[in-house]
C-alpha positions as CSV (number, residue, x, y, z in Angstrom):
1,X,7.9,17.6,-6.5
2,X,8.9,17.2,-10.1
3,X,6.3,16.7,-12.8
4,X,6.8,14.6,-15.9
5,X,4.5,14.1,-18.9
6,X,3.2,10.6,-19.4
7,X,1.3,9.0,-22.2
8,X,-1.8,6.8,-21.9
9,X,-1.7,4.1,-24.5
10,X,-4.1,1.5,-25.8
11,X,-5.9,-0.5,-23.1
12,X,-5.6,2.3,-20.6
13,X,-1.9,1.6,-20.0
14,X,0.1,4.4,-18.5
15,X,3.8,4.7,-19.1
16,X,5.6,5.9,-15.9
17,X,8.6,8.0,-17.0
18,X,12.0,6.3,-16.6
19,X,13.4,8.9,-14.1
20,X,10.4,8.2,-11.8
21,X,10.7,4.5,-12.1
22,X,14.4,4.7,-11.3
23,X,13.8,7.0,-8.3
24,X,11.1,4.6,-6.9
25,X,13.2,1.5,-7.7
26,X,10.5,0.1,-10.0
27,X,11.2,-2.7,-12.5
28,X,9.0,-4.5,-15.0
29,X,6.5,-6.7,-13.3
30,X,6.6,-4.8,-9.9
31,X,3.2,-4.3,-8.2
32,X,2.1,-0.7,-7.4
33,X,-1.0,0.6,-5.7
34,X,-3.2,3.1,-7.5
35,X,-5.8,5.3,-5.8
36,X,-7.9,8.2,-6.6
37,X,-7.8,11.2,-4.3
38,X,-10.1,14.2,-5.0
39,X,-9.9,13.6,-8.7
40,X,-6.1,13.0,-8.7
41,X,-4.5,9.6,-9.3
42,X,-1.8,8.6,-6.8
43,X,0.6,5.7,-7.5
44,X,2.6,4.2,-4.7
45,X,5.1,1.3,-4.5
46,X,3.7,-1.6,-2.6
47,X,6.2,-1.0,0.2
48,X,5.1,2.6,0.6
49,X,1.4,1.5,0.6
50,X,2.1,-1.1,3.3
51,X,4.0,1.4,5.4
52,X,1.1,3.8,5.1
53,X,-1.4,1.1,6.2
54,X,0.8,0.2,9.1
55,X,1.1,3.8,10.2
56,X,-2.7,4.1,10.1
57,X,-3.1,1.0,12.3
58,X,-0.4,2.2,14.7
59,X,-2.6,5.3,15.3
60,X,-5.2,3.0,16.8
61,X,-3.1,0.2,18.3
62,X,-0.5,1.0,20.9
63,X,3.1,0.1,20.3
64,X,3.9,-3.4,21.6
65,X,0.2,-4.5,21.4
66,X,-0.2,-7.5,19.0
67,X,-3.5,-7.8,17.2
68,X,-2.5,-11.3,16.2
69,X,-2.0,-12.3,19.8
70,X,-5.3,-10.8,20.7
71,X,-7.1,-12.6,17.9
72,X,-5.4,-15.9,18.9
73,X,-6.6,-15.5,22.5
74,X,-10.1,-14.7,21.4
75,X,-10.2,-17.8,19.1
76,X,-8.9,-20.0,21.9
77,X,-11.6,-18.7,24.3
78,X,-14.3,-19.4,21.6
79,X,-12.9,-22.9,21.0
80,X,-12.9,-23.7,24.7
81,X,-16.6,-22.7,24.8
82,X,-17.5,-25.1,22.0
């Protein structure tokens, strides 16, 4: 992992160094996710954050199982009862 110095400017804005932006494929206006982890700040691209979230869900939902289909079935059963 390579470290770079960055500067915090007025309004709490952090300038991500150009080599890091290029490496991550970030451009002006892109959305990133920022989280705190044990006193450290972690910045992820939105794609990386979504991939991480999907991996967490996959640990609890078997491959090939659709939560959307399950929810749809449950809603239909509820609608039929009404």
